[in-house]
C-alpha distance (Angstrom), angle and dihedral (degrees) to the residues before:
residue distance angle dihedral
M1 . . .
Q2 3.83 . .
G3 3.89 89.3 .
L4 3.89 91.5 53.4
F5 3.98 89.9 47.2
F6 3.87 91.3 51.0
L7 3.86 90.1 46.9
I8 3.80 91.5 49.8
T9 3.82 91.5 48.2
L10 3.84 90.9 45.8
L11 3.70 90.6 50.4
I12 3.73 96.3 47.0
A13 3.83 89.3 50.8
T14 3.82 89.9 49.9
A15 3.85 94.8 47.8
L16 3.78 90.6 49.8
A17 3.84 92.7 45.9
T18 3.78 92.8 51.5
S19 3.83 134.1 53.3
G20 3.58 120.7 -122.7
D21 3.88 145.9 155.7
D22 3.91 103.9 -44.2
L23 3.66 95.4 2.2
S24 3.85 90.6 70.4
K25 3.79 87.7 64.6
S26 3.71 92.3 56.7
P27 3.86 124.7 96.1
F28 3.78 84.0 -123.6
R29 3.82 95.0 54.9
N30 3.81 89.7 133.9
G31 3.91 92.8 48.7
P32 3.72 128.0 -87.1
A33 3.86 93.5 -65.9
Q34 3.81 93.6 66.1
R35 3.81 116.4 124.9
P36 3.91 112.0 -82.5
P37 3.79 111.0 -113.5
F38 3.80 91.2 -119.1
F39 3.88 90.9 62.4
D40 3.78 89.0 94.1
K41 3.71 91.6 64.3
V42 3.86 100.4 53.8
S43 3.73 136.6 70.8
A44 3.91 124.4 -101.0
S45 3.70 90.6 -108.1
A46 3.80 91.4 51.4
K47 3.83 90.5 49.5
E48 3.82 87.7 52.7
E49 3.70 93.4 52.4
Y50 3.82 90.4 47.4
L51 3.82 91.5 53.8
E52 3.77 94.7 41.9
N53 3.95 85.9 56.6
M54 3.80 94.4 45.2
Y55 3.81 94.4 50.9
D56 3.86 98.2 39.1
L57 3.74 100.0 129.7
D58 3.86 93.4 -163.8
K59 3.82 95.6 63.2
A60 3.61 129.1 82.1
R61 3.77 115.5 -119.6
S62 3.85 91.0 -113.7
E63 3.78 86.8 59.6
I64 3.76 93.0 44.7
Y65 3.87 91.0 54.4
E66 3.81 93.4 46.0
D67 3.85 89.1 48.5
E68 3.79 88.2 48.5
I69 3.94 90.8 54.5
G70 3.81 88.0 46.9
W71 3.82 89.9 51.2
G72 3.81 90.4 50.3
R73 3.85 89.4 51.0
E74 3.68 91.3 51.9
Q75 3.84 91.5 49.2
G76 3.85 92.7 44.4
I77 3.72 93.8 -117.3
E78 3.86 101.1 98.4
D79 3.91 93.9 131.1
E80 3.78 89.6 54.4
V81 3.86 91.8 47.9
R82 3.78 90.1 49.8
T83 3.87 89.8 50.4
F84 3.72 91.0 49.1
Q85 3.82 89.7 50.8
E86 3.78 91.5 51.0
Q87 3.80 93.4 48.4
R88 3.94 89.6 48.1
A89 3.83 89.6 52.0
A90 3.78 93.1 47.2
F91 3.85 90.0 48.0
Y92 3.69 92.3 54.6
A93 3.86 95.0 45.4
E94 3.83 90.7 49.0
H95 3.70 93.3 46.3
T96 3.85 91.9 46.7
E97 3.88 88.3 53.4
R98 3.85 91.1 49.7
V99 3.69 93.8 49.5
I100 3.79 92.2 48.3
Q101 3.76 90.6 48.4
A102 3.87 87.6 49.7
I103 3.80 91.5 52.6
E104 3.77 89.0 52.7
D105 3.74 92.5 50.4
L106 3.89 95.2 45.6
P107 3.81 100.9 86.0
N108 3.86 91.8 53.4
A109 3.84 92.6 42.1
Y110 3.76 93.2 45.5
V111 3.82 93.2 48.7
K112 3.89 89.8 49.4
M113 3.87 92.5 48.4
R114 3.66 90.8 49.9
S115 3.82 91.6 50.5
Y116 3.77 88.0 63.7
F117 3.85 89.9 60.2
N118 3.75 92.8 42.2
D119 3.81 92.1 51.2
L120 3.85 104.1 94.2
S121 3.86 92.3 -175.6
L122 3.81 91.0 70.6
T123 3.74 121.7 90.0
H124 3.82 118.6 -133.0
N125 3.84 91.5 -101.8
E126 3.83 93.7 45.4
R127 3.84 89.9 51.2
E128 3.83 91.3 46.8
R129 3.83 90.7 50.0
A130 3.83 91.9 49.5
I131 3.73 93.4 48.8
H132 3.80 90.1 46.5
R133 3.88 90.9 51.5
Q134 3.90 91.7 49.9
F135 3.89 90.8 46.7
K136 3.76 93.3 50.3
A137 3.90 91.3 45.6
S138 3.98 89.3 52.8
S139 3.74 127.2 85.5
F140 3.86 120.7 -102.0
E141 3.93 90.3 -106.6
L142 3.93 91.7 49.0
R143 3.78 91.5 48.8
A144 3.91 89.1 52.5
L145 3.97 90.5 49.0
L146 3.85 89.4 48.2
Q147 3.82 92.0 50.1
A148 3.75 90.2 46.6
T149 3.94 90.6 53.3
R150 3.81 85.4 51.1
A151 3.84 86.1 -133.8
A152 3.84 87.3 134.0
N153 3.85 93.4 42.4
M154 3.82 101.9 49.9
D155 3.82 92.6 97.5
K156 3.79 92.6 46.1
L157 3.87 90.5 47.8
N158 3.78 89.1 50.3
N159 3.81 94.5 49.6
G160 3.89 93.4 45.1
E161 3.75 92.7 -112.6
L162 3.81 96.7 115.1
F163 3.85 91.7 54.4
P164 3.84 106.3 30.0
S165 3.77 93.3 -165.0
Y166 3.76 88.9 64.9
K167 3.69 91.2 54.3
R168 3.85 91.3 45.3
R169 3.94 87.7 53.1
A170 3.73 89.1 51.1
Q171 3.76 93.0 50.7
E172 3.85 89.9 47.6
K173 3.62 90.6 53.2
E174 3.80 93.3 48.7
V175 3.94 88.4 51.3
L176 3.83 89.6 49.7
R177 3.94 91.4 46.6
R178 3.90 88.0 52.6
D179 3.83 93.6 47.3
I180 3.80 91.0 48.6
K181 3.90 90.1 46.9
E182 3.83 90.5 48.3
N183 3.69 94.0 46.7
N184 3.81 94.4 49.5
S185 3.77 92.0 48.3
L186 3.87 91.0 57.3
């Protein structure tokens, strides 16, 4: 259970830190730590004060958000700060719902993805196309979960493509075998 919680936490952080399908349309497309839209209207010292408040590790978030409103009032942009807070809260609520939905969809998607690997009648290219189609049809969050389960990467792992050093070692072994074979035949 702890492993699942860690995985979910890691995936949420990854999804927030990267842009993706619908996330790219969000005001937080670069993650929640992106510069607020009202930053262009304030001085450098005001920006520094804002960031010091936002990253103060000794304050509760409720205090930070109250201080954020107070900072906006001092700068004359209180309405914009409130709007930004509402957008941020909506972003987190929507993202949480999408992650929960992706977690619910994961078992079926995982089984379907693995079925492509277990179907021995498919060629490599057919399997890759089927996986690609399923991936494209999935939400950004579900893709992140599938990648974390390595369902999509098993073939690459087995071929040494996921970790190139394994492939290089396999190639070196093959060269060594050839050299030994050639030397023994002389």
